[in-house]
Every structure is written in structure tokens, then in C-alpha cells.
C-alpha positions in Angstrom: -17.4 -33.8 51.3 -20.5 -35.9 51.1 -23.7 -33.8 50.6 -27.2 -35.0 50.3 -28.9 -33.1 47.5 -32.7 -32.7 47.7 -34.8 -31.5 44.7 -38.4 -30.4 44.8 -41.2 -29.7 42.3 -40.2 -29.1 38.7 -36.5 -29.2 39.7 -37.0 -32.8 40.8 -38.8 -33.6 37.6 -36.0 -32.1 35.5 -33.1 -33.8 37.4 -35.0 -37.1 37.4 -34.7 -37.8 41.2 -35.8 -36.3 44.5 -32.4 -36.8 46.1 -28.9 -37.9 45.6 -25.7 -38.2 47.6 -22.8 -36.5 46.0 -19.1 -36.3 46.9 -18.4 -32.6 46.4 -14.8 -31.6 45.5 -13.1 -29.4 48.0 -12.8 -26.4 45.6 -16.6 -26.2 45.4 -17.3 -23.6 48.1 -20.8 -22.0 47.4 -24.2 -23.2 46.5 -23.8 -21.5 43.1 -20.5 -23.3 42.5 -22.2 -26.6 43.5 -24.9 -26.0 40.9 -22.3 -25.3 38.3 -20.5 -28.5 39.1 -23.7 -30.6 39.1 -24.8 -29.0 35.8 -21.6 -30.4 34.2 -22.5 -33.9 35.4 -25.6 -34.4 33.2 -27.9 -32.7 30.7 -30.7 -33.2 33.2 -28.9 -31.2 35.9 -27.9 -28.6 33.4 -31.6 -28.1 32.3 -32.8 -27.9 35.9 -30.2 -25.3 36.9 -30.1 -23.2 33.7 -32.2 -20.3 35.1 -30.7 -19.5 38.5 -33.3 -16.7 38.9 -36.0 -19.4 39.3 -34.1 -21.3 42.0 -34.0 -21.1 45.7 -31.8 -23.0 48.1 -31.6 -24.3 51.7 -28.5 -25.5 53.5 -29.3 -27.9 56.4 -33.0 -26.7 56.3 -32.1 -22.9 56.4 -33.0 -20.7 53.4 -29.9 -19.2 51.9 -28.9 -17.1 48.8 -27.1 -19.0 46.0 -23.8 -17.2 46.8 -23.8 -18.7 50.4 -20.7 -20.7 51.3 -21.3 -24.4 51.8 -19.3 -24.7 54.9 -19.9 -28.1 56.5 -23.3 -28.6 54.8 -24.7 -32.1 55.1 -27.9 -31.3 53.0 -28.6 -28.8 50.2 -32.1 -28.5 48.9 -32.9 -26.8 45.6 -36.5 -25.7 44.8 -38.5 -23.1 42.9 -39.7 -20.0 44.7 -42.4 -20.6 47.3 -45.6 -18.6 47.4 -48.5 -18.5 49.8 -52.1 -17.9 49.4 
């Protein structure tokens, strides 16, 4: 399944890109499993996803917990927690 990954703020800096298109294997079924799979692809991904408590996700522009099933996701965004002022 082709998924566009979007990275924001320090996650983007650590991964080294703001977006990438990845072909996700069928056995990868949750956001957390996707992050595990991506972390095995490169040291940069591993560094960005090391502290899951500091990450938030969105599937197709809807905020979701990391244990959310990917379903038919076309886009997954990973970013740090958002605060307001």
C-alpha cells in the first residue's frame, strides 16, 4: 500500500525530509507498526521515532493515537505535540 508520510518540526529535521512516499507491507497494520518499520529503514528514522511519547499522528488529516489501524490510509503525518497560547 502506497502511503505519503509527512513529517513536521523536529521530526522533519531528524528524518531529513518533510515527506516521502513509502510502499507499506501488508503486515504493517497500525501507526505504531508503521513507525517501527520506518525506524528499521534508517538511523535518521530511528532517531526521530525513538521517543513515542513525544510523537503525535494524523491519518488522512484526522488526529489519531499511535495504536490506530492504518486501514486504507493515503497519508500519515507525524509531528510533535501541539500547544496553543
